C-alpha positions, 0 to 999 in steps of 0.5 A: 522464471527467467526462461519464461519471460521475454528480454523486453517484456514490460507491463503497460506503463501507469501514470501517477502525477509526472510519472510513469511507473511500470516495471520491466524484465531486464535480459536473463534476470529472474526478476523484474525491475520496477522503474518510472519515466517522465510522462512529458516525455514521448513513447518512441524515445525509450527503446527496451532494447540494445543500446540501453533501456530507457535512453533518450537517443534525441537528448542523448541521456538515460530518461529512465530511473530504476526504483527498486531492483527484485534481483538485488531484493532476493541477495537480500531474502535468500534469493528469493524475492516476494513483494507483497504491499508497494506504495510510493509516497505523494510526492514520489520521493519514497517507495514503502513496500514489504518483501517476504524474509522466508526466514522469519516467515514474515513480511518485512517493511523497508522504506527507499529514498528515489532519489538516493536509490539508498534504504532508510534506515527506519522503519524495518518492521517484520510481520507489516500487513497494510501501509499508507502514506501520511503528511505528503511522505513525510510519515509512514503509518503501520499495521503488524500483526501478532504471532498469530497473524492478527492485525493489533498494531498500528505505529507511525513512523515520520520519515527522516525522524532518529527516535521510534515509531509512534504506536497509534493503537493497540488492540488486545481483543483477540478477535479484532482485526485491524485494517487501513487504507487511504482515500483517493486524494490522500487528504485521510487514511480510514481505519476500519476496525473488523471483529471475527466470532465466528468459525474462520473460513480464510478468504485473502483478499489481494489486490496489486497495482504497479505503484499501489498495492493492498493485501488484507486477510478477510474471512468470508461471509464471517467479518463484522464491521464494526467502526470506521475511523478517520485519520488526518493525512495531515496530521496522523498523530492528532485524535481520530474520528469515529465516522460509522458504527456498523453492524453484522454482516454490513461492508462500508468505504469511506472517501473523501472529496471536496470537504465532504465525505462519501459513505457506500455502503448496505446498511439498514435504512432507518431500521429497516434492511436493504437489499443493495449499496446506497451512497451517502454525503456528510460533511468532514466537520 
């Protein structure tokens, strides 16, 4: 891979809050580095070549912060570096990400402190399929799979706590799958409960961006979305709220904005099937 990457290769910076996040290549290295710099600084101050990347020639100081060096991750995981999920906390203090461990044939979850650059002691979970931040970056909610790769357990890890991660939900039914995602304002986490009762036609749905990534194994035209539950990000251990129950072959996406829930769905209306999606609104309370 190193021979195919230019020494100054860099993804377009993606702004989130006060930071610009991007990945770039170090000369002679096989894997990229996840970096960030302050969005308040002008682009002309940043150099991706000698004397050093991310250097402010005006102030004479480095303005780039290296967050994750995937070349070092490769050293930790037997010379191979493949990340599936990554998500920076809302306060920009931590990054949670999963790396493939070929010895275990699964993805291992870890959290890195972006201020100190060190890995947190916990969580260090295997077979993680979904992650979502809560409590403004003070907690992480995640889902693990069983040996058959079925997402079935929901955990909450309190960052900095010495206590074991809390099991929030375990689904015993082999036909039920769990999936989580946070709303765009980080106020809520939606727990999506799926059922697969038909023949399996694997379809990998995998969307990656610089800051966040989401991945899930679905089954083409065979998934039934049963329920959507709402988890308050400010208090993830409080009672979940059922906000939607579905029908066969029906889709539903839940978002939150200024105290209102918005449901984008193609469910039947008053018992009549529809051929398109429509938007519904309701109060959170």
